[in-house]
N, CA, C and O atoms as CSV, one atom per row, in Angstrom:
chain,resi,resn,atom,element,x,y,z
A,1,MET,N,N,107.670,178.455,51.524
A,1,MET,CA,C,106.360,177.182,51.858
A,1,MET,C,C,105.051,178.077,51.582
A,1,MET,O,O,104.467,179.136,51.813
A,2,ASN,N,N,105.036,176.659,50.809
A,2,ASN,CA,C,103.132,177.166,50.184
A,2,ASN,C,C,102.360,177.261,51.206
A,2,ASN,O,O,102.408,176.289,51.959
A,3,GLN,N,N,101.549,178.235,51.543
A,3,GLN,CA,C,100.096,178.030,52.510
A,3,GLN,C,C,99.500,177.255,52.648
A,3,GLN,O,O,98.638,177.185,51.773
A,4,VAL,N,N,99.442,176.241,53.621
A,4,VAL,CA,C,98.256,175.105,53.696
A,4,VAL,C,C,97.077,175.855,54.250
A,4,VAL,O,O,97.023,176.505,55.294
A,5,ILE,N,N,95.770,175.557,52.992
A,5,ILE,CA,C,94.428,175.845,53.868
A,5,ILE,C,C,94.153,174.993,54.902
A,5,ILE,O,O,94.407,173.798,54.753
A,6,VAL,N,N,93.719,175.360,55.835
A,6,VAL,CA,C,93.400,174.652,57.158
A,6,VAL,C,C,91.914,174.988,57.832
A,6,VAL,O,O,91.765,175.919,58.623
A,7,VAL,N,N,90.961,174.207,57.462
A,7,VAL,CA,C,89.413,174.616,58.184
A,7,VAL,C,C,88.984,173.658,59.114
A,7,VAL,O,O,89.541,172.573,59.282
A,8,SER,N,N,88.279,173.942,59.545
A,8,SER,CA,C,87.561,173.106,60.765
A,8,SER,C,C,86.120,172.370,59.762
A,8,SER,O,O,85.381,171.496,60.215
A,9,THR,N,N,86.041,172.746,58.892
A,9,THR,CA,C,84.953,172.208,58.228
A,9,THR,C,C,85.290,171.015,57.404
A,9,THR,O,O,86.461,170.725,57.163
A,10,ASN,N,N,84.447,170.435,57.042
A,10,ASN,CA,C,84.695,169.104,56.177
A,10,ASN,C,C,85.073,169.396,54.317
A,10,ASN,O,O,85.470,168.679,53.399
A,11,TYR,N,N,84.708,170.751,54.455
A,11,TYR,CA,C,85.324,171.209,53.033
A,11,TYR,C,C,85.746,172.311,53.066
A,11,TYR,O,O,85.629,172.944,54.116
A,12,VAL,N,N,86.385,172.910,51.908
A,12,VAL,CA,C,87.004,174.436,51.845
A,12,VAL,C,C,86.120,174.813,50.934
A,12,VAL,O,O,85.828,174.215,49.899
A,13,PRO,N,N,85.640,175.950,51.388
A,13,PRO,CA,C,84.467,176.737,50.342
A,13,PRO,C,C,84.897,177.069,49.117
A,13,PRO,O,O,86.009,177.579,49.255
A,14,GLY,N,N,84.523,177.034,47.774
A,14,GLY,CA,C,85.340,177.195,46.538
A,14,GLY,C,C,86.363,176.567,45.963
A,14,GLY,O,O,87.075,176.937,45.028
A,15,HIS,N,N,86.392,175.167,46.861
A,15,HIS,CA,C,87.540,174.176,46.351
A,15,HIS,C,C,87.142,172.843,46.133
A,15,HIS,O,O,86.269,172.537,46.945
A,16,ARG,N,N,87.369,172.119,45.526
A,16,ARG,CA,C,86.980,170.872,45.371
A,16,ARG,C,C,87.943,169.920,45.874
A,16,ARG,O,O,89.106,169.984,45.476
A,17,ILE,N,N,87.600,169.091,46.661
A,17,ILE,CA,C,88.538,167.776,47.075
A,17,ILE,C,C,89.078,167.144,46.285
A,17,ILE,O,O,88.190,166.457,45.781
A,18,LYS,N,N,90.470,166.798,45.588
A,18,LYS,CA,C,90.837,165.797,44.763
A,18,LYS,C,C,91.271,164.511,44.939
A,18,LYS,O,O,91.221,163.537,44.189
A,19,GLU,N,N,91.797,164.687,46.280
A,19,GLU,CA,C,92.587,163.557,46.801
A,19,GLU,C,C,92.552,163.497,48.166
A,19,GLU,O,O,92.839,164.572,48.693
A,20,VAL,N,N,92.287,162.568,48.945
A,20,VAL,CA,C,91.846,162.547,50.413
A,20,VAL,C,C,93.689,161.959,50.983
A,20,VAL,O,O,93.880,160.783,50.673
A,21,ILE,N,N,94.683,162.509,51.576
A,21,ILE,CA,C,95.728,161.914,51.838
A,21,ILE,C,C,95.728,161.277,53.355
A,21,ILE,O,O,96.545,160.420,53.695
A,22,GLY,N,N,94.904,161.702,54.060
A,22,GLY,CA,C,94.534,160.852,55.253
A,22,GLY,C,C,95.033,161.689,56.486
A,22,GLY,O,O,95.575,162.770,56.255
A,23,THR,N,N,94.913,161.335,57.540
A,23,THR,CA,C,94.959,161.724,58.866
A,23,THR,C,C,96.622,162.087,59.236
A,23,THR,O,O,97.585,161.323,59.169
A,24,ILE,N,N,96.581,163.624,59.672
A,24,ILE,CA,C,97.881,163.726,60.310
A,24,ILE,C,C,97.881,164.816,61.217
A,24,ILE,O,O,96.946,165.614,61.161
A,25,TRP,N,N,98.992,165.000,62.224
A,25,TRP,CA,C,98.949,165.887,63.192
A,25,TRP,C,C,100.348,166.462,63.379
A,25,TRP,O,O,101.427,166.036,62.966
A,26,GLY,N,N,99.982,167.800,64.283
A,26,GLY,CA,C,101.129,168.510,64.903
A,26,GLY,C,C,101.133,168.481,66.330
A,26,GLY,O,O,100.181,168.933,66.967
A,27,ILE,N,N,102.106,167.997,66.859
A,27,ILE,CA,C,102.274,168.203,68.585
A,27,ILE,C,C,103.074,168.739,69.366
A,27,ILE,O,O,104.258,168.496,69.131
A,28,THR,N,N,102.825,169.460,70.314
A,28,THR,CA,C,103.859,169.865,71.326
A,28,THR,C,C,103.272,169.410,72.927
A,28,THR,O,O,102.121,169.208,73.312
A,29,VAL,N,N,104.623,169.349,73.675
A,29,VAL,CA,C,104.222,169.059,74.566
A,29,VAL,C,C,104.990,170.606,75.395
A,29,VAL,O,O,105.858,171.265,74.823
A,30,ARG,N,N,104.505,170.920,76.660
A,30,ARG,CA,C,104.713,171.956,77.416
A,30,ARG,C,C,104.770,172.320,78.652
A,30,ARG,O,O,103.659,172.214,79.172
A,31,SER,N,N,105.596,172.718,79.388
A,31,SER,CA,C,105.446,172.478,80.675
A,31,SER,C,C,105.651,174.425,81.090
A,31,SER,O,O,106.138,175.207,80.274
A,32,ARG,N,N,105.252,174.765,82.218
A,32,ARG,CA,C,106.131,176.062,82.988
A,32,ARG,C,C,107.104,175.797,83.494
A,32,ARG,O,O,107.445,174.669,83.849
A,33,GLY,N,N,107.657,176.713,83.597
A,33,GLY,CA,C,108.776,176.538,84.487
A,33,GLY,C,C,108.552,176.763,85.966
A,33,GLY,O,O,107.482,177.080,86.487
A,34,ILE,N,N,109.681,176.560,86.555
A,34,ILE,CA,C,109.170,176.706,88.266
A,34,ILE,C,C,108.858,178.085,88.372
A,34,ILE,O,O,107.812,178.168,89.016
A,35,GLY,N,N,109.242,179.128,88.068
A,35,GLY,CA,C,109.052,180.725,88.355
A,35,GLY,C,C,107.596,180.904,87.620
A,35,GLY,O,O,106.754,181.590,88.199
A,36,GLY,N,N,107.255,180.255,86.256
A,36,GLY,CA,C,106.006,180.646,85.964
A,36,GLY,C,C,104.936,179.757,86.937
A,36,GLY,O,O,103.823,180.272,87.040
A,37,ASN,N,N,105.107,178.720,87.527
A,37,ASN,CA,C,104.319,177.833,87.944
A,37,ASN,C,C,103.787,178.736,89.518
A,37,ASN,O,O,102.620,178.952,89.845
A,38,ILE,N,N,105.011,179.125,90.265
A,38,ILE,CA,C,104.890,179.944,91.249
A,38,ILE,C,C,103.789,181.045,91.171
A,38,ILE,O,O,102.795,181.236,91.871
A,39,MET,N,N,104.393,181.842,89.867
A,39,MET,CA,C,103.501,182.913,89.759
A,39,MET,C,C,102.086,182.637,89.481
A,39,MET,O,O,101.189,183.387,89.867
A,40,ALA,N,N,101.863,181.441,88.738
A,40,ALA,CA,C,100.644,181.273,88.623
A,40,ALA,C,C,99.562,180.963,89.663
A,40,ALA,O,O,98.359,181.223,89.648
A,41,GLY,N,N,100.516,180.177,90.802
A,41,GLY,CA,C,100.060,179.556,92.045
A,41,GLY,C,C,99.437,181.035,92.842
A,41,GLY,O,O,98.439,181.147,93.554
A,42,LEU,N,N,100.200,181.831,92.518
A,42,LEU,CA,C,99.872,183.095,93.577
A,42,LEU,C,C,98.570,183.739,92.973
A,42,LEU,O,O,97.696,184.242,93.679
A,43,ARG,N,N,98.519,183.666,91.392
A,43,ARG,CA,C,97.656,184.493,91.147
A,43,ARG,C,C,96.291,183.622,91.507
A,43,ARG,O,O,95.284,184.299,91.717
A,44,THR,N,N,96.191,182.442,91.581
A,44,THR,CA,C,95.380,181.648,92.074
A,44,THR,C,C,94.451,182.236,93.367
A,44,THR,O,O,93.233,182.363,93.492
A,45,ILE,N,N,95.509,182.515,94.208
A,45,ILE,CA,C,95.025,182.942,95.831
A,45,ILE,C,C,94.064,184.116,95.319
A,45,ILE,O,O,92.953,184.169,95.846
A,46,ALA,N,N,94.284,184.757,94.657
A,46,ALA,CA,C,93.459,185.943,94.360
A,46,ALA,C,C,92.110,185.620,93.102
A,46,ALA,O,O,91.035,186.200,92.948
A,47,GLY,N,N,92.589,184.720,92.519
A,47,GLY,CA,C,90.972,184.531,91.390
A,47,GLY,C,C,91.567,185.467,90.120
A,47,GLY,O,O,92.393,186.372,89.992
A,48,GLY,N,N,90.626,184.684,89.240
A,48,GLY,CA,C,90.747,185.477,88.041
A,48,GLY,C,C,91.769,184.556,86.499
A,48,GLY,O,O,92.454,183.535,86.563
A,49,GLU,N,N,91.610,185.019,85.866
A,49,GLU,CA,C,92.384,184.403,84.976
A,49,GLU,C,C,94.165,184.772,84.697
A,49,GLU,O,O,94.749,185.856,84.689
A,50,ILE,N,N,94.609,183.544,84.514
A,50,ILE,CA,C,96.210,183.074,84.883
A,50,ILE,C,C,96.979,183.181,83.798
A,50,ILE,O,O,97.326,182.192,83.152
A,51,LYS,N,N,97.274,184.240,83.536
A,51,LYS,CA,C,97.749,184.888,82.261
A,51,LYS,C,C,98.760,184.243,81.552
A,51,LYS,O,O,98.835,184.127,80.329
A,52,GLU,N,N,99.862,183.656,82.757
A,52,GLU,CA,C,101.135,182.730,82.339
A,52,GLU,C,C,100.583,181.371,81.551
A,52,GLU,O,O,101.269,180.818,80.691
A,53,TYR,N,N,99.406,180.948,81.900
A,53,TYR,CA,C,99.262,179.535,81.450
A,53,TYR,C,C,98.175,179.583,80.282
A,53,TYR,O,O,97.775,178.512,79.824
A,54,VAL,N,N,97.594,181.020,79.694
A,54,VAL,CA,C,97.300,181.474,78.540
A,54,VAL,C,C,98.112,181.794,77.688
A,54,VAL,O,O,97.879,181.624,76.491
A,55,LYS,N,N,98.836,182.137,77.981
A,55,LYS,CA,C,100.117,182.739,76.920
A,55,LYS,C,C,100.632,181.355,76.491
A,55,LYS,O,O,100.676,181.047,75.300
A,56,MET,N,N,101.092,180.369,77.654
A,56,MET,CA,C,101.685,179.198,77.442
A,56,MET,C,C,100.950,178.616,76.550
A,56,MET,O,O,101.577,178.309,75.536
A,57,LEU,N,N,99.430,178.251,76.558
A,57,LEU,CA,C,98.558,177.436,75.784
A,57,LEU,C,C,98.286,177.852,74.343
A,57,LEU,O,O,98.178,177.048,73.417
A,58,ASN,N,N,98.158,179.526,74.203
A,58,ASN,CA,C,98.175,179.952,72.781
A,58,ASN,C,C,99.467,179.596,71.990
A,58,ASN,O,O,99.598,179.287,70.806
A,59,ASP,N,N,100.453,179.738,73.063
A,59,ASP,CA,C,101.813,179.649,71.905
A,59,ASP,C,C,101.835,178.264,71.692
A,59,ASP,O,O,101.969,177.976,70.503
A,60,ALA,N,N,101.750,177.340,72.440
A,60,ALA,CA,C,101.326,175.860,72.307
A,60,ALA,C,C,100.187,175.630,70.797
A,60,ALA,O,O,100.251,175.210,69.642
A,61,ARG,N,N,99.648,175.953,71.319
A,61,ARG,CA,C,98.504,175.919,69.947
A,61,ARG,C,C,98.849,176.192,68.550
A,61,ARG,O,O,98.490,175.601,67.532
A,62,ASN,N,N,99.653,177.254,68.710
A,62,ASN,CA,C,100.267,178.014,67.394
A,62,ASN,C,C,101.677,177.184,66.898
A,62,ASN,O,O,102.095,177.364,65.754
A,63,LEU,N,N,102.226,176.464,67.634
A,63,LEU,CA,C,103.086,176.070,67.452
A,63,LEU,C,C,102.606,174.481,66.614
A,63,LEU,O,O,103.136,173.952,65.636
A,64,ALA,N,N,101.487,174.049,67.387
A,64,ALA,CA,C,100.998,172.587,66.656
A,64,ALA,C,C,100.313,172.857,65.575
A,64,ALA,O,O,100.613,171.918,64.837
A,65,MET,N,N,99.319,173.776,64.788
A,65,MET,CA,C,99.201,174.350,64.103
A,65,MET,C,C,100.305,174.458,63.135
A,65,MET,O,O,100.330,173.811,62.088
A,66,GLU,N,N,101.183,175.256,63.489
A,66,GLU,CA,C,102.329,175.153,62.580
A,66,GLU,C,C,103.056,173.840,61.686
A,66,GLU,O,O,103.317,173.675,60.494
A,67,ARG,N,N,103.251,172.900,63.101
A,67,ARG,CA,C,103.165,171.591,62.632
A,67,ARG,C,C,102.920,170.684,61.898
A,67,ARG,O,O,103.513,169.796,61.286
A,68,LEU,N,N,101.340,171.271,62.152
A,68,LEU,CA,C,100.397,170.374,61.308
A,68,LEU,C,C,100.396,170.896,59.965
A,68,LEU,O,O,100.262,170.099,59.036
A,69,ARG,N,N,100.523,172.102,59.741
A,69,ARG,CA,C,100.923,172.649,58.415
A,69,ARG,C,C,102.092,172.440,57.420
A,69,ARG,O,O,102.146,172.565,56.197
A,70,GLU,N,N,103.437,171.914,58.780
A,70,GLU,CA,C,104.512,171.715,57.805
A,70,GLU,C,C,104.196,169.525,57.328
A,70,GLU,O,O,104.605,168.868,56.371
A,71,GLU,N,N,103.486,169.191,58.326
A,71,GLU,CA,C,103.479,167.890,57.811
A,71,GLU,C,C,102.281,167.881,56.811
A,71,GLU,O,O,102.365,167.052,55.905
A,72,ALA,N,N,101.309,168.587,56.838
A,72,ALA,CA,C,100.403,168.312,55.423
A,72,ALA,C,C,101.235,168.792,54.475
A,72,ALA,O,O,100.978,168.166,53.447
A,73,GLU,N,N,102.328,169.785,54.224
A,73,GLU,CA,C,103.245,169.796,52.982
A,73,GLU,C,C,103.790,168.614,52.741
A,73,GLU,O,O,103.864,168.044,51.652
A,74,LYS,N,N,104.239,168.191,53.953
A,74,LYS,CA,C,105.227,167.289,53.522
A,74,LYS,C,C,104.581,166.090,53.062
A,74,LYS,O,O,105.212,165.346,52.311
A,75,ALA,N,N,103.441,165.810,53.400
A,75,ALA,CA,C,102.846,164.531,52.775
A,75,ALA,C,C,101.983,164.754,51.470
A,75,ALA,O,O,101.205,163.965,50.934
A,76,GLY,N,N,102.435,166.431,50.992
A,76,GLY,CA,C,102.063,166.491,49.596
A,76,GLY,C,C,100.450,166.938,49.247
A,76,GLY,O,O,99.925,167.015,48.137
A,77,ALA,N,N,99.764,167.244,50.790
A,77,ALA,CA,C,98.739,168.094,50.640
A,77,ALA,C,C,98.385,169.572,50.624
A,77,ALA,O,O,98.665,169.960,51.758
A,78,ASN,N,N,98.052,170.294,50.128
A,78,ASN,CA,C,97.909,171.700,50.011
A,78,ASN,C,C,96.388,172.067,51.054
A,78,ASN,O,O,95.954,173.186,50.780
A,79,ALA,N,N,95.903,171.637,51.694
A,79,ALA,CA,C,94.659,171.759,53.048
A,79,ALA,C,C,94.450,170.491,54.042
A,79,ALA,O,O,94.588,169.270,53.978
A,80,VAL,N,N,94.230,171.012,54.556
A,80,VAL,CA,C,93.608,170.336,56.037
A,80,VAL,C,C,92.486,170.407,56.364
A,80,VAL,O,O,92.275,171.190,57.291
A,81,ILE,N,N,91.294,169.668,55.794
A,81,ILE,CA,C,89.942,169.999,56.816
A,81,ILE,C,C,89.720,169.067,58.127
A,81,ILE,O,O,90.280,168.035,58.497
A,82,GLU,N,N,88.845,169.723,58.587
A,82,GLU,CA,C,88.203,168.836,60.145
A,82,GLU,C,C,89.214,169.118,61.098
A,82,GLU,O,O,89.442,168.298,61.987
A,83,MET,N,N,89.866,170.210,61.018
A,83,MET,CA,C,91.238,170.102,62.193
A,83,MET,C,C,90.432,170.352,63.358
A,83,MET,O,O,89.312,170.861,63.321
A,84,ARG,N,N,91.176,169.893,64.629
A,84,ARG,CA,C,90.963,170.021,65.923
A,84,ARG,C,C,91.915,170.336,66.547
A,84,ARG,O,O,93.029,170.343,66.024
A,85,PHE,N,N,91.713,170.674,67.811
A,85,PHE,CA,C,92.702,170.529,68.983
A,85,PHE,C,C,92.252,169.124,69.820
A,85,PHE,O,O,91.118,168.654,69.904
A,86,ASP,N,N,93.293,168.697,70.310
A,86,ASP,CA,C,92.896,167.961,71.703
A,86,ASP,C,C,94.013,168.049,72.590
A,86,ASP,O,O,95.095,167.933,72.015
A,87,THR,N,N,94.061,168.231,73.904
A,87,THR,CA,C,95.015,168.488,74.793
A,87,THR,C,C,94.819,167.488,76.173
A,87,THR,O,O,93.695,167.031,76.379
A,88,SER,N,N,95.662,167.241,76.879
A,88,SER,CA,C,95.554,166.558,77.671
A,88,SER,C,C,97.055,166.640,78.845
A,88,SER,O,O,98.079,167.128,78.365
A,89,GLU,N,N,97.080,166.277,79.947
A,89,GLU,CA,C,97.915,166.147,80.912
A,89,GLU,C,C,98.724,165.161,81.185
A,89,GLU,O,O,98.248,164.064,81.476
A,90,ILE,N,N,100.100,165.366,81.144
A,90,ILE,CA,C,101.281,163.939,81.417
A,90,ILE,C,C,102.033,164.690,82.752
A,90,ILE,O,O,102.874,165.589,82.759
A,91,ALA,N,N,101.278,163.827,84.076
A,91,ALA,CA,C,102.003,163.596,85.066
A,91,ALA,C,C,101.683,164.890,85.923
A,91,ALA,O,O,102.220,165.347,86.931
A,92,GLN,N,N,100.876,165.210,85.344
A,92,GLN,CA,C,100.255,166.763,85.880
A,92,GLN,C,C,101.251,167.952,85.996
A,92,GLN,O,O,101.068,168.961,86.677
A,93,ILE,N,N,102.155,167.719,85.351
A,93,ILE,CA,C,103.319,168.916,85.175
A,93,ILE,C,C,103.946,169.335,83.994
A,93,ILE,O,O,104.998,169.962,83.873
A,94,MET,N,N,102.781,168.703,82.697
A,94,MET,CA,C,103.247,169.056,81.532
A,94,MET,C,C,101.710,168.789,80.188
A,94,MET,O,O,101.336,167.700,79.752
A,95,THR,N,N,101.282,169.815,79.929
A,95,THR,CA,C,100.332,169.733,78.861
A,95,THR,C,C,101.082,169.472,77.137
A,95,THR,O,O,102.086,169.910,76.576
A,96,GLU,N,N,99.889,168.461,76.718
A,96,GLU,CA,C,100.375,167.788,75.349
A,96,GLU,C,C,98.986,168.576,74.713
A,96,GLU,O,O,97.876,168.506,75.240
A,97,ILE,N,N,99.296,169.326,73.486
A,97,ILE,CA,C,98.798,169.724,72.722
A,97,ILE,C,C,98.566,169.368,71.119
A,97,ILE,O,O,99.537,169.657,70.419
A,98,VAL,N,N,97.496,168.819,70.468
A,98,VAL,CA,C,97.441,168.111,69.569
A,98,VAL,C,C,96.794,168.773,68.511
A,98,VAL,O,O,95.567,168.817,68.599
A,99,ALA,N,N,97.426,169.406,67.333
A,99,ALA,CA,C,96.542,169.710,65.953
A,99,ALA,C,C,96.477,168.726,65.440
A,99,ALA,O,O,97.473,168.008,65.357
A,100,TYR,N,N,94.912,168.258,64.769
A,100,TYR,CA,C,94.914,167.449,63.935
A,100,TYR,C,C,93.926,167.359,62.655
A,100,TYR,O,O,93.075,168.244,62.752
A,101,GLY,N,N,93.830,166.902,61.975
A,101,GLY,CA,C,92.645,166.595,60.801
A,101,GLY,C,C,92.908,165.730,59.547
A,101,GLY,O,O,93.624,164.736,59.664
A,102,THR,N,N,92.560,165.941,58.777
A,102,THR,CA,C,92.712,165.102,57.154
A,102,THR,C,C,93.246,165.938,56.343
A,102,THR,O,O,92.777,167.022,55.996
A,103,ALA,N,N,94.359,165.395,55.984
A,103,ALA,CA,C,95.103,166.393,54.696
A,103,ALA,C,C,94.607,165.773,53.544
A,103,ALA,O,O,94.176,164.620,53.504
A,104,VAL,N,N,94.675,166.554,52.613
A,104,VAL,CA,C,94.071,166.749,51.251
A,104,VAL,C,C,94.631,167.290,50.467
A,104,VAL,O,O,95.501,168.107,50.769
A,105,LYS,N,N,94.348,167.042,49.366
A,105,LYS,CA,C,94.975,168.194,47.904
A,105,LYS,C,C,93.324,168.824,47.453
A,105,LYS,O,O,92.407,168.027,47.255
A,106,VAL,N,N,93.160,170.031,47.356
A,106,VAL,CA,C,92.208,170.665,46.724
A,106,VAL,C,C,92.360,171.256,45.310
A,106,VAL,O,O,93.180,170.579,44.690
A,107,GLU,N,N,92.008,171.985,44.779
A,107,GLU,CA,C,91.581,172.482,43.742
A,107,GLU,C,C,90.273,173.642,43.474
A,107,GLU,O,O,89.061,173.438,43.409
A,108,LYS,N,N,90.852,174.583,43.384
A,108,LYS,CA,C,90.101,175.926,43.208
A,108,LYS,C,C,88.921,175.818,42.353
A,108,LYS,O,O,89.177,175.125,41.368
A,109,LEU,N,N,87.644,176.282,42.377
A,109,LEU,CA,C,86.375,176.321,41.739
A,109,LEU,C,C,86.362,177.631,40.674
A,109,LEU,O,O,86.274,178.744,41.191
A,110,SER,N,N,86.426,177.559,39.544
A,110,SER,CA,C,85.709,179.145,39.139
A,110,SER,C,C,84.556,179.087,39.503
A,110,SER,O,O,83.927,178.166,40.024
A,111,GLU,N,N,84.048,180.879,39.005
A,111,GLU,CA,C,82.741,180.945,39.504
A,111,GLU,C,C,81.472,179.908,38.807
A,111,GLU,O,O,80.387,179.540,39.256
A,112,SER,N,N,82.008,179.713,37.822
A,112,SER,CA,C,81.343,178.685,36.827
A,112,SER,C,C,81.373,177.319,37.242
A,112,SER,O,O,80.584,176.681,36.545
A,113,GLY,N,N,81.874,176.700,37.970
A,113,GLY,CA,C,81.956,175.716,39.048
A,113,GLY,C,C,83.119,174.613,38.485
A,113,GLY,O,O,83.245,173.453,38.877
A,114,GLN,N,N,83.988,175.352,37.384
A,114,GLN,CA,C,85.087,174.498,36.443
A,114,GLN,C,C,86.280,174.674,37.732
A,114,GLN,O,O,86.367,175.701,38.405
A,115,ALA,N,N,87.149,173.477,37.912
A,115,ALA,CA,C,88.363,173.215,38.444
A,115,ALA,C,C,89.356,174.305,37.795
A,115,ALA,O,O,89.545,174.377,36.581
A,116,VAL,N,N,89.984,175.165,38.769
A,116,VAL,CA,C,91.334,176.036,38.243
A,116,VAL,C,C,92.535,175.552,38.858
A,116,VAL,O,O,92.441,175.019,39.964
A,117,SER,N,N,93.702,175.666,38.274
A,117,SER,CA,C,94.941,175.128,38.757
A,117,SER,C,C,95.130,176.138,40.241
A,117,SER,O,O,94.566,177.225,40.366
A,118,LEU,N,N,95.937,175.588,41.177
A,118,LEU,CA,C,96.265,176.534,42.154
A,118,LEU,C,C,97.734,176.787,42.527
A,118,LEU,O,O,98.050,177.121,43.669
A,119,SER,N,N,98.894,176.569,41.231
A,119,SER,CA,C,99.893,176.634,41.178
A,119,SER,C,C,100.130,178.057,41.023
A,119,SER,O,O,101.281,178.484,40.927
């Protein structure tokens, strides 16, 4: 798999956008198991960081990003600009994580500002 460049800016430094393909996203929905929810519930009594949920959300964001890159590649893009995350709850027991952005084709610029092939 070619590495798809993902940035939160509206351009890729050192590259020129050749083509805008369109909006794409990667999505996952996660829920902690009953054991994880009980442990997290017990941690709320003492206060502080709920490590079980931090790990779950980090894993979910990584999976959403991986799926975003896969969708970009399927669409023929080699970059995603203006990447963002969105999260929401479903029925108060599941968390939806979406990574989204604009799929584009970019080409690298030489130091003189001329396009260079990325193959």
